[in-house]
C-alpha positions as YAML, in Angstrom:
chain: A
units: angstrom
residues:
- id: 1
  name: UNK
  ca: [-25.53, -4.57, -20.18]
- id: 2
  name: UNK
  ca: [-22.60, -5.41, -23.16]
- id: 3
  name: UNK
  ca: [-20.61, -2.43, -24.65]
- id: 4
  name: UNK
  ca: [-19.87, -2.85, -27.92]
- id: 5
  name: UNK
  ca: [-15.66, -2.09, -28.63]
- id: 6
  name: UNK
  ca: [-15.98, 1.95, -29.88]
- id: 7
  name: UNK
  ca: [-18.17, 2.36, -26.83]
- id: 8
  name: UNK
  ca: [-15.82, 0.24, -24.74]
- id: 9
  name: UNK
  ca: [-12.62, 2.38, -26.40]
- id: 10
  name: UNK
  ca: [-14.60, 5.93, -25.77]
- id: 11
  name: UNK
  ca: [-15.14, 4.85, -21.69]
- id: 12
  name: UNK
  ca: [-11.77, 3.53, -21.09]
- id: 13
  name: UNK
  ca: [-10.52, 7.15, -23.27]
- id: 14
  name: UNK
  ca: [-12.42, 9.10, -20.59]
- id: 15
  name: UNK
  ca: [-11.00, 7.50, -17.56]
- id: 16
  name: UNK
  ca: [-7.66, 8.25, -18.76]
- id: 17
  name: UNK
  ca: [-8.48, 11.65, -19.25]
- id: 18
  name: UNK
  ca: [-9.71, 11.80, -15.69]
- id: 19
  name: UNK
  ca: [-7.05, 10.19, -14.46]
- id: 20
  name: UNK
  ca: [-4.81, 12.85, -15.91]
- id: 21
  name: UNK
  ca: [-6.52, 15.58, -14.69]
- id: 22
  name: UNK
  ca: [-6.57, 13.94, -11.25]
- id: 23
  name: UNK
  ca: [-2.71, 13.52, -11.49]
- id: 24
  name: UNK
  ca: [-2.16, 17.35, -12.71]
- id: 25
  name: UNK
  ca: [-4.48, 18.34, -10.04]
- id: 26
  name: UNK
  ca: [-2.70, 16.82, -7.27]
- id: 27
  name: UNK
  ca: [0.64, 18.20, -8.81]
- id: 28
  name: UNK
  ca: [-0.36, 21.10, -8.38]
- id: 29
  name: UNK
  ca: [-1.94, 21.04, -4.89]
- id: 30
  name: UNK
  ca: [2.04, 19.61, -4.03]
- id: 31
  name: UNK
  ca: [4.18, 22.21, -5.38]
- id: 32
  name: UNK
  ca: [1.34, 24.85, -3.98]
- id: 33
  name: UNK
  ca: [2.33, 22.75, -0.09]
- id: 34
  name: UNK
  ca: [-1.08, 21.59, 0.22]
- id: 35
  name: UNK
  ca: [-0.23, 17.70, 0.29]
- id: 36
  name: UNK
  ca: [0.81, 16.71, 3.35]
- id: 37
  name: UNK
  ca: [-0.38, 12.94, 1.83]
- id: 38
  name: UNK
  ca: [3.15, 11.47, 1.41]
- id: 39
  name: UNK
  ca: [4.54, 12.31, 4.99]
- id: 40
  name: UNK
  ca: [1.45, 10.24, 6.69]
- id: 41
  name: UNK
  ca: [1.99, 7.52, 4.06]
- id: 42
  name: UNK
  ca: [5.88, 7.65, 4.98]
- id: 43
  name: UNK
  ca: [4.95, 7.28, 8.94]
- id: 44
  name: UNK
  ca: [2.33, 4.63, 8.45]
- id: 45
  name: UNK
  ca: [5.09, 2.47, 6.29]
- id: 46
  name: UNK
  ca: [7.75, 2.78, 9.03]
- id: 47
  name: UNK
  ca: [5.10, 2.03, 11.36]
- id: 48
  name: UNK
  ca: [3.74, -0.99, 9.89]
- id: 49
  name: UNK
  ca: [7.64, -2.54, 9.28]
- id: 50
  name: UNK
  ca: [8.24, -1.84, 12.78]
- id: 51
  name: UNK
  ca: [4.90, -3.96, 13.95]
- id: 52
  name: UNK
  ca: [6.08, -6.88, 11.69]
- id: 53
  name: UNK
  ca: [9.39, -6.67, 12.75]
- id: 54
  name: UNK
  ca: [7.71, -7.74, 16.49]
- id: 55
  name: UNK
  ca: [5.65, -9.99, 15.12]
- id: 56
  name: UNK
  ca: [8.28, -11.96, 13.18]
- id: 57
  name: UNK
  ca: [10.44, -11.59, 16.58]
- id: 58
  name: UNK
  ca: [7.28, -12.68, 18.71]
- id: 59
  name: UNK
  ca: [6.32, -15.60, 16.12]
- id: 60
  name: UNK
  ca: [10.06, -16.74, 16.36]
- id: 61
  name: UNK
  ca: [9.60, -17.23, 20.26]
- id: 62
  name: UNK
  ca: [6.85, -18.75, 20.18]
- id: 63
  name: UNK
  ca: [8.16, -21.58, 17.56]
- id: 64
  name: UNK
  ca: [11.43, -22.05, 19.92]
- id: 65
  name: UNK
  ca: [8.89, -22.15, 23.07]
- id: 66
  name: UNK
  ca: [6.75, -25.11, 21.38]
- id: 67
  name: UNK
  ca: [9.78, -27.23, 19.92]
- id: 68
  name: UNK
  ca: [10.04, -30.09, 22.15]
- id: 69
  name: UNK
  ca: [13.86, -30.16, 24.02]
- id: 70
  name: UNK
  ca: [15.87, -33.07, 23.80]
- id: 71
  name: UNK
  ca: [16.58, -35.06, 26.71]
- id: 72
  name: UNK
  ca: [20.18, -34.83, 27.71]
- id: 73
  name: UNK
  ca: [21.88, -38.50, 28.00]
...
């Protein structure tokens, strides 16, 4: 379905209004103390960071194991 420029403009305006309403609703819920989403995101971020560090360390160890050793002369 092709839309003319005016229709595209109107759709984008409505999308922007929806986003502004959602942001306002989130702010009200946050002020009321009903949103715990931020703490969950921080915990998940910290956990993923720790997992990344472990994986990097494991990768470095595997690289060292896989490298051929030079013979002593």
